[in-house]
N, C-alpha and C positions, 0 to 999 in steps of 0.2 A: 918779222920784217915783211912788209907788204911788197909785192912784186910789181914790176913795171907792166904797163898795158901790153907791150909787145909779148911778154911772157904769157900773160893771161890769154892773149889771142891764139896762142898755140893750142889751147884746150877748148876752143869753141868753134863750132861750124854750123852753118856757113856764116861768114862775116865779110864785111867790106872795110876798106881803109877808114871810112868815116866813123865807124864804130869804135876804133881803137883810140883810147884816150891815154894820157900820160900814166895814169895809175890804175887803169882797168879797161873793160870793154863794155860798151853799151849793148843791152839786149833789146830786141824789138818785140812789138806786140804781134802775137800770132792769132789769138782769139780771145773773146770775152764771153764768160759764162755767168749765169746766176744760179745760186743754189736754191732748189725748190722743195727740199725735204730736209728734215732734221738729220744731223749726223750724231755720232757717238764718240766720245773720247773717254774710255774707261780704264780701269786698272788692269783688266785682262784682255784688252783689245780695243779696236777702233773701227769706225765705219764712216766713210765720207758720204754725206747725203747726196741724193740725186741732183743733177745739174742740167740746165738747159742752155744751149748756145744762144747768145744775144744776136739778133739779126743785124747783119751789116747793111748799110745803105750808102747811096751816093747822091747827095743833093745836087741840084742843077749847077751850083756854084763851086762844086768840089771836083778835083781831078782823080781822087782815089776813093775806094770804099772806106768806110769808117763806122764808128759806133757813137750814136748820140746817147749819152748816159745821164740819167736823172740822179739826184742824190740817192745814195744807198751803197750797198756792198756788192762788189763784183770780183770774180776770179779772173785774173789775167793769165793767159798761157803764153809763154815766151816761144818765139819761133826757132831759136837756136838750140842745138844739142850741146850740153855742157859735160865736160869730163874733168872732175876735180882730181888733180894729181895726188898720189898716195901720201906725199909728205907735205900737204897743204890743207888749208881750210878756206872755204869760200864765203864771202859776205856779199849780199846784194843790197844796194841802196837805190832809192828812187832818184830819178833825175829831178833837178830842182824845178824844172818847168811844170811838173805835176803839182808840186807844192804851191807854186805861184798861181796855179789855176784851182786852188782849193781842193786838191786831191792828195791822198797819202797812200803809199804803197807799203804794206806790211809784208815782211819776208822772214825767213828763218836761216839758220846756219846751214851751209852746204858742206857736209862731211867729206873727208878724204875718201876717195874711191867712188863717190857718187857719179853716176852717168845717167843722163836723161834730159828731158825738156821740162824744166820746172814751171812753177806757177807762183803767183803771189795774190794777196788780197788787196784790192783797190777800194779805198773809201772815197766816195765822191760827196763833197759837201755843197757843191754848186754845179748846175748842169755844165757838161763839158762834152766835146767831140774828140774822140781819139781815132786817128787814121790807122788803118791796118799797116803794119810795118814801121810805125813810129817808134823811135827810141824812147823807152820808158824807164829803164833801170840800168845800173852799172854794176857789173860783177868785179870784185877785187879778190885777189888771192893773197894769203899770208902763209909763210912757212910755219909748220906746226909739228910739234912732237906728239906722238900718240901711239897707242897700241891698236892694231886692227884697222880695218877700213869699213866703210858703210856697206851693209848688206841687208837693208831693210825693205819694207813694203814698197817704197817708191823707187827702188833701184830700176833703172832702164824705163822709167815712166814715159809714156807716149812715144816710145821708139818703135813699137811694133804696129803703128797705125798704117 
């Protein structure tokens, strides 16, 4: 069973009222990165390739900083800290405005017990500008039966910054 947005909001910080939706909570854009080196996904381990921050800018006609993105792949880092309750699983979906602007956000399952500031892969198919702090994804939680909780490599990611 999927949980109400108000329940999801109890497990995300910081948030404001505009982010809380009937069935989930919108996550906002914290930073944009580009991968600059090959990574490895192996049988006995993994390594994330080096990344560089994309420079934010503020055109004369804009009120906030943002990112002018050409077609390609980018890593979006979310601004909020997520804590998935032990008896739930999290799913992250792109906001429809991304798709309507020829972009797609790829995400993964967020296991019970995960805590951190996650990220997703943004595929840009037509140039787009994303403003810092824009709502880009929606986290939903579903009750889940399972054994154990997440204790992997990405536990507490980006919380010690």
